[in-house]
C-alpha positions in Angstrom: 35.0 159.0 -102.7 38.7 159.6 -103.4 39.4 159.2 -99.7 38.4 155.5 -100.0 40.8 154.8 -102.9 43.9 152.8 -102.3 46.5 151.3 -104.7 47.6 147.7 -104.7 51.0 148.8 -106.3 51.5 152.4 -105.2 55.2 152.4 -106.1 54.3 152.3 -109.8 52.8 155.8 -109.5 56.4 157.1 -109.5 56.4 156.4 -113.2 54.2 159.5 -113.6 57.4 161.5 -113.1 58.2 160.8 -116.8 55.1 162.8 -117.9 56.7 166.3 -117.3 59.9 165.1 -119.0 58.0 164.1 -122.1 56.2 167.4 -122.1 59.5 169.2 -121.9 60.9 167.1 -124.8 57.8 167.8 -126.9 58.1 171.5 -126.3 61.8 171.7 -127.3 61.3 169.4 -130.3 58.4 171.5 -131.7 60.2 174.8 -131.0 62.5 174.0 -134.0 60.1 172.0 -136.1 58.6 174.8 -138.2 59.0 174.3 -142.0 61.5 176.6 -143.7 61.3 178.3 -147.1 63.7 180.7 -148.6 62.0 184.0 -149.7 63.3 187.5 -150.2 61.1 189.1 -147.5 58.6 188.0 -144.8 56.8 191.4 -144.6 53.7 189.8 -146.2 53.3 187.2 -143.5 53.6 189.5 -140.4 49.8 190.0 -140.1 49.0 186.3 -140.7 47.6 184.6 -137.6 47.7 180.9 -136.7 44.5 178.9 -137.3 42.5 177.1 -134.6 43.5 173.9 -136.3 47.2 174.7 -135.8 46.6 175.2 -132.1 44.4 172.2 -131.7 47.1 170.0 -133.3 48.9 170.0 -129.9 45.8 168.5 -128.3 46.9 165.2 -129.9 50.0 165.2 -127.6 47.9 166.1 -124.6 45.5 163.2 -125.3 48.4 160.8 -125.6 50.0 162.0 -122.3 46.6 161.8 -120.5 46.2 158.2 -121.8 49.7 157.3 -120.7 49.1 158.7 -117.2 45.9 156.8 -116.9 47.5 153.6 -118.0 50.1 154.1 -115.2 47.3 154.5 -112.7 45.7 151.3 -114.1 48.8 149.2 -113.5 49.0 150.6 -109.9 45.6 149.0 -109.4 43.3 151.5 -107.7 40.9 149.8 -105.3 38.0 151.1 -103.2 37.1 149.8 -99.7 33.7 151.1 -98.9 31.9 148.0 -97.5 31.6 149.0 -93.8 30.4 146.3 -91.4 30.4 145.4 -87.7 32.1 142.1 -87.0 33.6 140.3 -84.1 37.4 140.7 -84.4 39.3 137.5 -85.2 40.7 136.2 -82.0 38.0 134.1 -80.3 38.6 130.4 -80.1 35.6 128.3 -79.1 35.4 124.6 -78.3 31.9 123.1 -78.2 31.9 120.1 -75.8 28.7 118.0 -76.5 27.3 115.2 -74.5 26.2 112.3 -76.9 25.2 109.8 -74.2 22.1 107.6 -74.7 20.0 109.9 -72.6 20.4 112.6 -75.3 17.9 110.6 -77.4 15.1 111.6 -75.0 12.3 113.3 -76.9 11.4 116.2 -74.7 13.2 118.1 -77.5 12.1 117.5 -81.1 13.2 115.3 -82.7 15.4 114.5 -79.7 17.9 116.3 -77.5 20.9 115.4 -79.6 19.5 116.4 -83.0 18.0 119.6 -81.6 21.4 120.5 -79.9 23.2 119.9 -83.2 20.8 122.0 -85.2 21.0 125.0 -82.7 24.8 124.7 -82.5 25.1 124.7 -86.3 23.1 128.0 -86.4 25.4 129.4 -83.7 28.5 128.5 -85.8 27.0 130.3 -88.8 26.7 133.5 -86.8 30.4 133.5 -85.9 32.3 133.5 -89.3 35.5 135.1 -87.9 36.1 132.7 -85.0 38.0 129.4 -84.9 35.6 126.7 -83.6 36.1 123.1 -82.7 34.0 120.2 -81.5 34.6 117.7 -78.7 32.1 114.9 -78.0 31.8 112.8 -74.9 29.8 110.2 -73.2 31.6 107.4 -71.3 34.7 108.3 -73.3 35.7 111.5 -75.1 37.5 112.5 -78.3 37.9 115.5 -80.6 35.5 115.3 -83.5 37.0 118.5 -85.1 40.0 120.6 -83.9 39.8 124.4 -84.0 39.1 125.6 -87.5 37.8 128.5 -89.5 36.5 126.1 -92.2 33.0 126.1 -90.8 31.6 124.1 -93.7 33.8 121.2 -92.7 32.8 121.6 -89.0 29.1 121.5 -89.9 29.6 118.3 -91.9 31.3 116.7 -89.0 28.5 117.8 -86.7 26.1 115.9 -89.0 28.1 112.7 -88.4 27.7 112.9 -84.6 25.4 110.1 -83.3 24.7 108.6 -79.9 26.5 105.3 -79.5 29.7 106.3 -81.4 31.6 105.7 -78.1 31.0 103.9 -74.8 27.8 105.1 -73.1 27.9 107.1 -69.8 28.6 110.7 -68.8 32.3 111.6 -68.3 31.9 115.4 -67.8 35.4 115.8 -66.4 37.1 114.0 -69.3 35.1 115.9 -71.9 35.9 119.2 -70.3 39.6 118.3 -69.9 39.8 117.4 -73.6 38.3 120.7 -74.5 40.8 122.5 -72.3 43.6 120.6 -73.9 42.5 121.9 -77.3 42.6 125.5 -76.1 45.6 125.6 -73.7 48.1 126.6 -76.5 45.8 129.1 -78.1 47.0 132.7 -78.2 43.5 134.0 -79.0 42.2 137.1 -77.3 39.3 135.1 -75.8 39.1 131.3 -75.2 35.7 129.8 -74.6 34.2 126.3 -73.9 30.5 125.6 -74.3 29.8 122.5 -72.4 26.4 120.9 -73.1 25.0 117.9 -71.2 21.8 116.3 -69.9 23.1 114.2 -67.1 25.2 113.6 -64.1 29.0 112.9 -64.1 29.2 109.1 -63.6 32.3 108.0 -65.5 35.8 109.2 -66.4 39.0 109.7 -64.5 39.0 113.5 -64.2 36.9 115.5 -61.8 34.9 118.2 -63.6 35.9 120.8 -60.9 39.6 119.9 -61.4 39.2 120.4 -65.1 37.6 123.8 -64.5 40.6 124.8 -62.3 42.9 124.0 -65.2 40.7 126.0 -67.6 40.9 128.9 -65.2 44.7 128.8 -65.2 44.7 129.0 -69.0 42.3 131.9 -69.0 39.5 129.8 -70.5 35.9 130.8 -69.8 33.3 128.0 -69.6 29.6 128.3 -70.4 27.6 125.3 -69.2 24.2 124.2 -70.5 21.9 121.7 -68.9 19.6 120.2 -71.5 16.3 118.6 -70.5 12.8 119.3 -69.4 11.8 119.3 -65.7 10.3 116.2 -64.3 9.9 113.3 -66.7 10.9 112.9 -70.4 10.1 110.2 -73.0 13.1 108.0 -73.5 13.5 105.2 -76.2 13.9 101.7 -74.8 14.7 98.6 -76.8 12.2 95.8 -76.2 11.5 92.4 -77.9 8.8 94.2 -79.8 11.0 97.0 -81.0 11.7 100.5 -79.6 9.2 101.7 -77.1 9.2 105.0 -75.2 8.9 105.3 -71.4 9.0 108.3 -69.2 12.3 108.7 -67.3 13.2 111.2 -64.6 15.4 114.0 -65.9 18.5 114.2 -63.7 21.0 117.1 -64.3 23.7 118.0 -61.8 22.9 121.7 -61.9 25.0 122.5 -58.9 28.1 121.1 -60.5 27.5 122.8 -63.8 26.9 126.1 -61.9 30.2 125.6 -60.0 32.2 124.9 -63.1 30.9 128.0 -64.9 31.4 130.2 -61.8 35.0 129.1 -61.4 35.9 130.5 -64.9 33.7 133.6 -64.9 31.2 131.8 -67.1 27.5 131.3 -66.8 25.3 128.3 -66.3 22.1 128.0 -68.5 19.2 125.6 -68.3 17.4 124.7 -71.5 14.0 123.0 -71.1 13.0 123.2 -74.8 14.5 123.9 -78.2 13.5 127.5 -78.3 15.0 128.0 -74.9 18.3 126.4 -76.1 18.3 128.7 -79.2 17.9 131.8 -76.9 20.8 130.5 -74.7 23.2 130.3 -77.7 22.1 133.8 -78.8 22.9 135.1 -75.3 26.3 133.5 -75.4 26.8 134.9 -78.9 26.1 138.4 -77.5 28.3 138.0 -74.5 31.3 137.1 -76.5 30.8 139.5 -79.3 30.3 142.4 -77.0 33.9 142.0 -75.7 35.7 142.7 -78.9 33.3 144.2 -81.4 35.0 146.3 -84.1 33.9 148.1 -87.3 36.1 147.3 -90.2 36.3 147.9 -94.0 36.8 144.4 -95.3 36.0 144.2 -98.9 38.0 145.8 -101.7 36.8 146.4 -105.3 39.1 146.9 -108.3 38.5 150.4 -109.8 40.8 150.2 -112.8 38.3 149.2 -115.5 36.7 152.6 -116.1 40.1 154.3 -116.1 41.5 151.7 -118.6 38.5 152.3 -120.8 39.0 156.1 -120.7 42.7 155.6 -121.6 41.7 153.4 -124.5 39.2 156.0 -125.8 41.8 158.7 -125.6 44.3 156.6 -127.6 41.8 155.7 -130.2 40.6 159.3 -130.6 44.2 160.5 -130.8 45.0 157.9 -133.5 41.8 158.7 -135.5 42.4 162.5 -135.4 46.0 162.2 -136.3 45.1 160.2 -139.4 42.2 162.3 -140.5 41.7 165.9 -139.3 45.3 166.5 -138.3 46.9 164.4 -140.9 50.3 165.8 -142.0 52.3 165.3 -145.2 56.1 165.0 -144.8 
């Protein structure tokens, strides 16, 4: 147990040097403190032995010195660090680039692709407390919803505000990817990752997705791509004069492009055909990144001075009580 004790103010322990000096002072002072009386002869006192009470009188000084030493230890703040846990070392920066185009409202995922993707991504964030994570959203345009941050509570709240229709509709994969790269290019993290999620085909924007992937590769950024959508047809909401109606629309995902983008940066392409599948994909990405820099660390410290302070207080009270009762002296 003592091997796990550290001191917040270890330099204060040098004050303990004063203890032996006080002991020496006490010894020299008491050496000459015997009472004197003038008598003609001391022959009658030669066989007289000191009482136990006389010897125990010095225990008062011992108690005071122990209390003083304990108080010095208290102000040095002893701390224990025994909470051992496996964590991913701080140093991974992740940008989540999410497609919010109109097609993400398709209901082959419940309640729809966008809400399911937000929910699964939020769970992923909760599993990575030591990483900086940011959010980029895109459709026909792109912008940063949340820059890299360790304040995951704020990030999750910003996730809740994401809705389809916030920006011009379309699928600008290249622009979304380029914005994510721009957020990571100055990062000095050990590992830099983009998770690009989309359900469509690149049909807007001024930057080619492959060119954006080339830039990501230059900055040492790994890209995981996720294609979201069932195979075949999916129910999609359509506005009609009689309100919103659902009609089956063919699911079109440019898997070859997403595969190419991932391969260019040593990443992986995943296809999610349902919410459970999407959850498993995020778990797989979580394992892939954690496995690279897993460490075991002792992270929590607990103050251990309270019991020592209480013991010092008990010694001081006991010393004061005994000095004024059992060992009370008259000048």
